[in-house]
Structure formats: structure tokens, C-alpha cells
N, C-alpha and C positions, 0 to 999 in steps of 0.2 A: 504493501500501501507507499502509495512516494504521500509526498507531503504536501500541501498546501499550499499556495501562496501567494501575494496582494503583489510585489515585486520584489523585487532583490534580497529575494530571500527571507522577508516580513510574511508573520502569520498572515494568511485572509482573515480580514474579518468576520465572515461568514464561519470560518473554522474556529475562530477566539469565543463566539456568541454558541455555536453547540456547542463546543466542551464546557461553555458556562452556565450547560441548564442545569447539571446535575445539582447546583447549586443553589436552586430555588429549595427543590423540597428538603433537602438536610436544613437550613438556619430556616425554614416555617417551621418544622417538626421542630428545630431546638427553642423556638423562642415559642408553642407553642406547651412542649414534655414541660417546660421553669417554671411558665405564667400562669398557661389554664389545669392542665393536667391536675396539680395536689388538690388548686380548690374544691376543679370536679369530685374530684376520688375520692374528701369530706363531707362535700354538699350532698351530692349523687350516688352516690356507692355506698353511701353508710360507713366507711372505712375513717378510722377515729385518726385525729393531725397525728395524735403521738407513732401511730402504725404508719401511716406515709412518712411522716418527716424521716421515720426510722430506718424505711425502707430507702429514700434517696440516701440516707447516708452509710445506709451499709454497700449499695452499687457505686458508690462514689469512691469509697474506699477499695473495694472488688477492684474498681477499675484502673485504682492508680498503674499497676505494670502491666494493661491491658497493649495501648501504642506503644508500646518498645517492643511487646512482638509480636504485634503485625507486622510496625518493621522492619525487624531479623525477618518475617517469614515471605514479606514482598520480596525484598531482596533476594532471598533465595531461589523465587520462583522465576521456573522456566518453561514455556507455553507455546504450543501455535500462534496463538494469538495475543502473545504476547506477554510483557509482564504481571501490567497493573488494569488489562483492563481485563480477567477470571475475575480479580478480588472485588473489582465493582459489581461486575454479572451473582457472583455469591452472597454478596454484603447487600442487595438490594429484596430478594425475598424473606431477609433474617431483619431486618428494619419492614419489611409489609406485616410479616405474618405479628410483629411485637406492637406495629400500630394495632392494627386489629387487637389484639388483644387486650391491650389495656385501655385505648378512647371508645372503641365501642363495648366493652365490660358491662358486664351482669351485675347487676346492686349485690353486695353482701362479700367481695371477693377477701382473700387475708393478706395478710403480708407476706406472707412466701409465695404467692402466688403474683404480689405485686413484685417482691423484689428479683422472684428469676425473669420475670417481661421487663421490668427494668431493664437488667443486666444485658439481656440477648436485644435490647434498645438500644443501649447505648456503644454497646457491640457491632447491630448492623452501622451505626451512625459514623462510629468510628473507621470498618472498614473503608467504606464507599469515601467519609473526608479524605484521609490518610492517603489509599488510590489516588486519587482526585489530585492532590496536591503533588503526591510524588510526579504522577503523572507529568503533567502541567510541566513541571521544572525538568523531564527531559523531552517538553512537543517544544517549549519556549527557549533557545538554546545561547541568550545574548538577553540589555537588560532595558532594550525596549519591547522587547514581543516579552518579557515577561512583568512589563510594566503595564503592558497592554491586557497580556492575560488576567494578570491578579487582579485587575483592577477592575476586568470583567468580570470575577469572580464574587469580587465585594456589591460589587450593583448589582448582581444576579439574585445574592444571598438580600440585600438588602429590598431588593421586589420581593423573592418569596416571603420576607419578614410583616411586610407592606400588606401582602397578601391573607393572611395570618387574624394581622389585625382592623382588616376590614369585616373579617366573616362573622364574629359577635355585633358589628353594627346591622350589618346587614341579616341579621337571623332577628332581632328586634325591628326593625324595619318590615318583618311578617310575621311578626305575633309569633317568634318562635321562640323558648326557655336558652337562658345559661347550660344547660345541658346538650341542647340542639346543638348550640354555636357550638359545643368543645365534637361531639359528634361530627359535626362539620366539615373541622380541623382534620382527624382523624381519615373523612372523605376525600379532602384537599389529598393530603400527603396518598395516601394511595392510588387515590387516581395519577399523579402529576412523576411519582416516585417512576414506578415502569418506564413511564414517555420519556423521560429523561436521561433514565440511562442507556435505553434500549438508544437513546440522540448519539451518545455520549459515545457507544461503544461500536456505532456502526459509522458513524462519518467521520467518527477523529484515526489519524492515524496516527502509530504510536512507535516514533522511530528507536531502532535498536543499538543501543550506545555495547561495543564492547565490552566484557568486562575487564579490568587492570590486570586480577595475576591469570585472565586467559592469555590477558594481551603479552606478559611477559614470558612467554616459551616462544614466541616468533620474532 
């Protein structure tokens, strides 16, 4: 797969925008998960605030060592479709199943249920986010391309955050409850994640960079 360029080796704008698409559901999920999901569980799923807070604290503690391990695993990955593409494709269903289990959960869920699915949610988010960042660093090889690419990633993240923040406003306009708004946030992430990840996976090249250890033998 050849690298798309606009001119003189620059990354083409359509490629930059395509690659940044995955930031929309990931950032939207981050806002919903931290701002809206805990009070939703306490108010509408009848889970005590102590259990909700304990679940979040437990998962954040368990999550400390996940990113370094994922980074090592990604660096060691070799596949016919690239190093980071398989990870993004694997992270999407983990993220989606976790969103379904938490944002559309029935009342009366236990603390163990929350810890388990919240950990999986953080895992899926970390896989997609780390793979995209590492892939972007390989895709944009000079200062100007990296500025454009990671600027687009930040802008897409803002777009995702704004979309999530608009959902409660629209829900009230249509007479929906706060609980309905949180469930709608879950559906937003569920619908945008596969579309965004598929777009990135299909339309974005992954440059092959020879490993230094391998190159040293030649």
C-alpha cells in the first residue's frame, strides 16, 4: 500500500482527516465515562456511590501497568497487515462490548460487574489510543506532517467531546430523561466506533520501518 501525498512528500489532507476519525469515538467515550457514567450508575442503576467510587479507584489502580505492556506487545507485533492495524481492529470490539455492558446495563449491577467491564473499557480505549498514536508517529515522519496529523487528532477529539456534550441538551429538548441521554451516549459510541476504525484500517497506509536489530545484520 503506497503512501498518499499531497505534494513533495506531504501527507494528503484527506489521509490526515481519515486517520484522525478514530479520535472521535474514543474522546467522546472518555468524556461520557468520566462525567456522566458514574452519576448514571448511582441515580438510575441503584448502585451506591461508595461502590461506584471504589470500582473506579480499583480499575485505575489495575490499569497502571497496562499501557507499558501494550506498548511492548505492539512493538513486538509482526503481521501481514502491519504492526498497529491489527491492534486497532482488536481493540474496537473490546471497547464496544464494554460500552454496551456499562452504558446499557440493567439496574442492580454489582461492584464486581462494574470493575470487570470498566477494566475492559479502559483496556479497549488504551489499545485503540496507543495504536493510533504509534501508527501516527510512523505515518508522519517529519515535523510539519506530525504537527498537521496530531493537530487533526486533537481537533477530532474536540469534535467527539462536543458531540457527547450536545446529546443531553437534545435529549431534554425531546423530553427524554437523563438516563436516556446517557444511553444515547453509549449508542453514539457504539455506532461511530466501527465506522471510524474501519475507515482508518482500510484507508490508511502503514509504512514499514526496518527494525534496527534486523538492519544491524546487513
